[in-house]
NUMIVEX-720925 format. One record per residue (C-alpha): residue number from 1; x, y, z; residue in one letter. Coordinates in steps of 0.001 Angstrom, whole numbers. Layout:
BEGIN
     n        c1        c2        c3   res
   NUM         X         Y         Z     a
...
This chain:
BEGIN
     n        c1        c2        c3   res
     1      6903     18363    -39051     x
     2      8378     14837    -37687     x
     3      5987     12273    -36486     x
     4      7413     10776    -33368     x
     5      5954      7579    -31719     x
     6      6615      7180    -28025     x
     7      6469      4271    -26174     x
     8      6087      3723    -22539     x
     9      4948       794    -20325     x
    10      1874      3066    -18860     x
    11       411      6521    -19272     x
    12      2320      9234    -17135     x
    13      -309     10734    -15399     x
    14      1096      9885    -11624     x
    15      3421     12476    -10898     x
    16      4273     11441     -7430     x
    17      6371      8566     -9409     x
    18      9698      9942    -10300     x
    19      9556      7624    -13749     x
    20      6439      9174    -14673     x
    21      7418     12688    -13967     x
    22     10501     12259    -16476     x
    23      8177     10749    -18799     x
    24      5529     13202    -18778     x
    25      7736     16419    -18675     x
    26     10136     15328    -21256     x
    27      7029     14474    -23702     x
    28      5455     17695    -22738     x
    29      9340     19195    -24138     x
    30      9047     16857    -27468     x
    31      5495     17951    -28324     x
    32      6923     21349    -28722     x
    33      8625     20623    -31753     x
    34      7212     17049    -33144     x
    35      4177     15706    -33484     x
    36      3969     13084    -30637     x
    37      1886      9938    -30945     x
    38      1570      7654    -27552     x
    39      1329      4018    -27008     x
    40       937      2503    -23488     x
    41      2210     -1418    -23780     x
    42      1255     -2304    -20566     x
    43     -1389      -492    -19157     x
    44     -4322     -2124    -17552     x
    45     -5936       547    -15515     x
    46     -9447      1105    -16488     x
    47     -9020      4759    -16136     x
    48     -6175      7494    -16390     x
    49     -5877     11098    -15216     x
    50     -6116     12703    -18985     x
    51     -5945     16142    -17662     x
    52     -2065     15444    -16987     x
    53     -1233     13502    -20106     x
    54      1159     15343    -22324     x
    55      -606     16713    -25603     x
    56      -351     13884    -27672     x
    57     -1926     14088    -31431     x
    58     -3296     10344    -30499     x
    59     -2846      7849    -27952     x
    60     -3704      4258    -27730     x
    61     -2927      1536    -24882     x
    62     -1933     -2032    -26097     x
    63     -2486     -4833    -23325     x
    64       -93     -6500    -21331     x
    65       570    -10500    -21584     x
    66     -2208    -12185    -19281     x
    67      -942    -13598    -15958     x
    68      -137    -17136    -15902     x
    69      1140    -17464    -19931     x
    70      4592    -17011    -19882     x
    71      6367    -19745    -21873     x
    72      8825    -22124    -20448     x
    73     11068    -21223    -23078     x
    74     11992    -18257    -20795     x
    75     13835    -20615    -18531     x
    76     16267    -21759    -20878     x
    77     17609    -18288    -21681     x
    78     21289    -17415    -20914     x
    79     20813    -13526    -21009     x
    80     17542    -11219    -21183     x
    81     17983     -9873    -24323     x
    82     15114    -11618    -26110     x
    83     13332    -12063    -22612     x
    84      9882    -10660    -23806     x
    85      9619    -12440    -27096     x
    86     10757    -15647    -25281     x
    87      8491    -15208    -22260     x
    88      5519    -14412    -24878     x
    89      5917    -15211    -28130     x
    90      2448    -14835    -29349     x
    91      1858    -11917    -27671     x
    92      4979    -10446    -28702     x
    93      4413    -11141    -32330     x
    94       866     -9860    -32256     x
    95      2108     -6442    -30493     x
    96      4792     -5586    -32921     x
    97      2542     -6368    -35928     x
    98      -224     -3880    -34121     x
    99      2863     -1427    -33817     x
   100      4104     -1728    -37189     x
   101       345      -967    -38182     x
   102       475      2283    -36352     x
   103      3787      3408    -37466     x
   104      2580      3245    -40780     x
   105      -848      4721    -40087     x
   106       794      7752    -38445     x
   107      3699      7683    -40846     x
   108      5997      7849    -38184     x
   109      9489      8956    -38443     x
   110     11451      8089    -35171     x
   111     10656      6248    -32045     x
   112     11698      7154    -28252     x
   113     11187      4644    -26019     x
   114     10823      5276    -22086     x
   115     10653      1474    -20718     x
   116     14135      -482    -21226     x
   117     11976     -3652    -20437     x
   118     10273     -2894    -23988     x
   119     13428     -2036    -25874     x
   120     12566     -5485    -27942     x
   121      9466     -3659    -29167     x
   122     11322      -399    -30319     x
   123     13779     -2227    -32027     x
   124     11465     -4051    -34275     x
   125     10021     -1171    -35748     x
   126     12602      -376    -38535     x
   127     12671      3110    -37435     x
   128     15392      5074    -35709     x
   129     15202      4763    -32105     x
   130     16028      6628    -28787     x
   131     15991      4378    -25997     x
   132     15765      6132    -22225     x
   133     17754      3879    -19758     x
   134     17102      6310    -16782     x
   135     18864      4440    -14425     x
   136     21510      1644    -15497     x
   137     20252     -1540    -13986     x
   138     23492     -3098    -14101     x
   139     25283      -421    -11880     x
   140     22004      -819     -9540     x
   141     22096     -4667     -8819     x
   142     25926     -4405     -8491     x
   143     25592     -1697     -6136     x
   144     22896     -3669     -4047     x
   145     25381     -6814     -4067     x
   146     27994     -4912     -2500     x
   147     25720     -3374       -12     x
   148     23506     -6009       937     x
   149     25440     -9167      -368     x
   150     26527    -10580      2994     x
   151     22980    -10317      4288     x
   152     21249    -12118      1581     x
   153     21258    -15831      1867     x
   154     23080    -18011      -826     x
   155     20461    -19102     -2942     x
   156     18903    -15494     -3331     x
   157     22531    -14133     -3800     x
   158     22995    -16639     -6354     x
   159     19609    -15281     -8498     x
   160     20952    -12016     -8084     x
   161     23993    -12710    -10010     x
   162     22477    -14406    -12476     x
   163     20231    -11337    -12912     x
   164     22889     -9067    -12940     x
   165     24760    -11425    -16055     x
   166     21752    -11483    -17799     x
   167     20958     -7740    -17406     x
   168     24323     -6660    -18194     x
   169     23844     -8534    -21539     x
   170     20643     -6951    -22211     x
   171     21706     -3360    -21505     x
   172     24742     -4173    -23809     x
   173     22240     -4980    -26781     x
   174     20161     -2577    -26338     x
   175     22989       218    -26277     x
   176     24355     -1082    -29562     x
   177     21350     -1407    -31231     x
   178     19344      1763    -30923     x
   179     20164      4844    -32456     x
   180     20983      6916    -29146     x
   181     20593      6108    -25575     x
   182     19860      8771    -22972     x
   183     20413      8443    -19303     x
   184     20122     10446    -15959     x
   185     23861     10916    -14585     x
   186     27371     10834    -15834     x
   187     27956      7414    -13825     x
   188     25160      5549    -15522     x
   189     26450      6830    -18823     x
   190     29552      5616    -17770     x
   191     28858      2251    -16741     x
   192     26906      1731    -20350     x
   193     29689      2668    -22153     x
   194     31777       319    -20305     x
   195     29287     -2675    -20726     x
   196     28579     -1595    -24327     x
   197     31906      -391    -25763     x
   198     30269      1935    -28362     x
   199     31447      5670    -28920     x
   200     30803      7818    -25817     x
   201     28340     10211    -28298     x
   202     26192      7591    -28337     x
   203     24943      7971    -24826     x
   204     23958     11346    -23542     x
   205     22724     12473    -20130     x
   206     19646     14046    -19851     x
   207     18811     14972    -16238     x
   208     15595     15462    -14832     x
   209     14427     18718    -14037     x
   210     12108     20324    -11354     x
   211      8434     21160    -11621     x
   212      7457     24920    -11572     x
   213      5458     24263     -8361     x
   214      8570     23381     -6583     x
   215     10373     26386     -7927     x
   216      7406     28629     -6560     x
   217      8029     27546     -2683     x
   218     11138     29419     -2177     x
   219     11353     31846       323     x
   220     14202     34092       866     x
   221     13366     35050      4335     x
   222     13005     30925      5547     x
   223     15263     30343      8119     x
   224     14114     26708      8625     x
   225     13266     24990     12008     x
   226     15555     22843     13702     x
   227     14751     19520     12028     x
   228     15548     17339      9264     x
   229     13818     15634      6575     x
   230     13676     12724      4265     x
   231     11156     12050      1315     x
   232     10913      9187     -1180     x
   233      8645      6311     -2025     x
   234      9822      4064      1081     x
   235      9393       586      -541     x
   236     12168      1625     -3168     x
   237     14968      -519     -1640     x
   238     17772      2430     -1886     x
   239     15317      4718      -113     x
   240     14654      2177      2722     x
   241     18083      1129      2879     x
   242     18994      4934      3389     x
   243     16409      5334      6230     x
   244     17453      2293      7988     x
   245     21397      3302      7595     x
   246     20599      7040      8968     x
   247     18809      5413     11990     x
   248     21332      3237     12991     x
   249     24465      4809     12258     x
   250     23809      8637     12361     x
   251     20706      9512     14349     x
   252     20830      6926     17131     x
   253     24336      7430     17992     x
   254     24952     11212     17364     x
   255     21345     13060     16867     x
   256     18728     11175     19054     x
   257     19376     13400     22382     x
   258     19949     16842     20324     x
   259     16558     17829     20152     x
   260     16556     17505     16323     x
   261     13282     16252     14884     x
   262     13391     13969     11660     x
   263     10643     14061      9319     x
   264     10137     10581      7175     x
   265      7582     11112      4355     x
   266      6635      8620      1884     x
   267      4495      5578      1351     x
   268      5479      2028      1700     x
   269      6874      2036      5024     x
   270      8624     -1568      6039     x
   271      7776     -2930      9335     x
   272     10999     -1702     10535     x
   273     10763      1588      9286     x
   274      7480      1952     11510     x
   275      9248       430     14287     x
   276     12278      3149     14070     x
   277      9631      5735     14012     x
   278      8461      5208     17401     x
   279     11326      7069     18720     x
   280      9938     10491     20207     x
   281     11795     12709     17508     x
   282     10891     10759     14574     x
   283      7601     11505     12658     x
   284      6891      8890     10199     x
   285      4335     11272      7582     x
   286      3385      8647      5407     x
   287      2299     10406      1913     x
   288      2027     14163      2089     x
   289      -506     15671      -401     x
   290      1312     19003      -906     x
   291      4952     17791      -403     x
   292      6707     21297     -1237     x
   293      4890     23305      1295     x
   294      5832     20446      3820     x
   295      9479     20486      3349     x
   296     10147     24042      2696     x
   297      9456     24784      6617     x
   298     12203     21810      7365     x
   299     15795     22856      8235     x
   300     18019     20374      6543     x
   301     17281     17727      3809     x
   302     19137     14628      4248     x
   303     19721     12252      1672     x
   304     22132      9143      3544     x
   305     21663      7321       140     x
   306     24269      3912       308     x
   307     22882      2197     -2761     x
   308     20947      2650     -6059     x
   309     21946      4732     -9220     x
   310     20968      7911    -10797     x
   311     20071     11457    -10226     x
   312     17989     11623     -6938     x
   313     14912     14040     -7683     x
   314     14487     14823     -4205     x
   315     17964     16369     -4142     x
   316     17174     19147     -6901     x
   317     13587     19555     -5419     x
   318     15600     20308     -2008     x
   319     17529     23085     -4139     x
   320     14285     24501     -5559     x
   321     12340     24883     -2083     x
   322     15846     26175      -457     x
   323     16656     23134      1718     x
   324     20137     22841      2131     x
   325     21226     19264      1736     x
   326     23505     16959      3454     x
   327     24202     13697      1436     x
   328     26578     10817      1207     x
   329     28954     11047     -1765     x
   330     26702      8531     -3657     x
   331     23428     10609     -3158     x
   332     24643     13552     -5319     x
   333     27020     11799     -7925     x
   334     24869     12684    -10509     x
   335     24317     16345     -9596     x
   336     26362     18808    -11595     x
   337     27226     21100     -8641     x
   338     30011     21982     -6042     x
   339     30653     20777     -2553     x
   340     30162     22858      -235     x
   341     28803     25288     -2332     x
   342     25745     23654     -3516     x
   343     25293     20888      -915     x
   344     27470     19051      1863     x
   345     28683     15462      1504     x
   346     30050     13182      4443     x
   347     31095      9720      4093     x
   348     31362      9238      8054     x
   349     28388      9062     10344     x
   350     29723     11209     12473     x
   351     30877     13875     10233     x
   352     27323     13913      8522     x
   353     25980     14715     11767     x
   354     28382     17325     12651     x
   355     27192     18973      9058     x
   356     23471     18445      9713     x
   357     24315     20235     13517     x
   358     26142     23371     11762     x
   359     23580     23956      9176     x
   360     20470     24058     11867     x
   361     22348     26545     14134     x
   362     24277     28607     11791     x
   363     22069     30657      9793     x
   364     24392     32241      7611     x
   365     26054     29063      5994     x
   366     22058     28045      5560     x
   367     21430     30897      3580     x
   368     24863     30899      1612     x
   369     24042     27132       631     x
   370     20449     27567      -204     x
   371     20791     30678     -2263     x
   372     23658     28830     -4206     x
   373     21755     25718     -4775     x
   374     18269     27670     -5501     x
   375     20414     29179     -8434     x
   376     21708     25717     -9501     x
   377     18496     24394    -10097     x
   378     17313     27144    -12071     x
   379     20304     27261    -14426     x
   380     20663     23440    -15040     x
   381     17640     21475    -13695     x
   382     14715     23951    -15462     x
   383     12737     21515    -17933     x
   384     12902     23980    -20633     x
   385     16591     23641    -21229     x
   386     16660     19910    -20719     x
   387     13719     19462    -22909     x
   388     15789     21549    -25834     x
   389     18950     18979    -25400     x
   390     16275     16193    -25550     x
   391     15038     17422    -28816     x
   392     18189     17853    -30187     x
   393     19156     14439    -30001     x
   394     15721     13272    -31178     x
   395     15943     15569    -34107     x
   396     19367     13981    -35017     x
   397     18568     10653    -34446     x
   398     15520     11585    -37061     x
   399     17633     12473    -39371     x
   400     18961      9085    -39813     x
């Protein structure tokens, strides 16, 4: 059986994190076919939830570089292609040495790296390697600059543009030098191909899936309440800009007087979100332990994303539990579904408000959308078929 070294920054035990969820489930799928060994390269927690860790043959942690130890050489870089090595040269050299020893000890045939910022390590191991660039960071920065660039002070805008230049060249190198790249959606794949100039088959789309917990929450008879819901980590820029933009452009002018209750779920709310939640029809719920049981009783899931990239887990979770989705085009760009069949989209605030009201008042329309969306979740966003596709890519890479 093929021996695989899996690299990530942390142990993937926090399933409220989109990144941890992806690493956890894909590793479980890998373990069905390969002997998987795991190394966390930045884990500084004293303990992890071992019962949530995938079935690795063996796992290790390697310490992250200490704070305040970065070399001044990092300031001399034009790009981020060797950022880690420039910033912590001694730590990088010793970590690579330890990694190579593990590769020999475990007789590793191939490497899977789930942390793009650690790509320098997987390139140093003399083994064919997959790098999972879940979201194209270049695309994310570009969209943030377009969306909020005029609001950013000139100095900060210059720093962001410098970061964009450096990141673009880093991703270009990483795509070109790894044996294969996986990413979460077609827009991210397209941008990575533009940046790198490699053949199209070098970058593969591997979406996220829906957990079995979400799948079990679907109720064919549920007609929902006169409410809308949004969830996600509220300190994540694409989420807080979505909430603030929806409040300003859709809720206040079009929905505030319609007796529609808006539930915002997630931790890390900013002062501005806390302030807008003082409206009598807005409910800031914070972190909800049993998310799926909570959202399944709501009427419509809104996804008013105006920046960011990748596949939004919240959308396929809504599909699974039976919540019809109204989104901006950006919020569903990575979903392999059909408009007006699996979800509704709106670019204009007034149109989004109209579509929300339609679904809240038309049981037949709600039933049609939620049934088709649920079937889409089963057909295309179950972890088993996604894992099969990922394992097939690894087999091809290992054969090199």
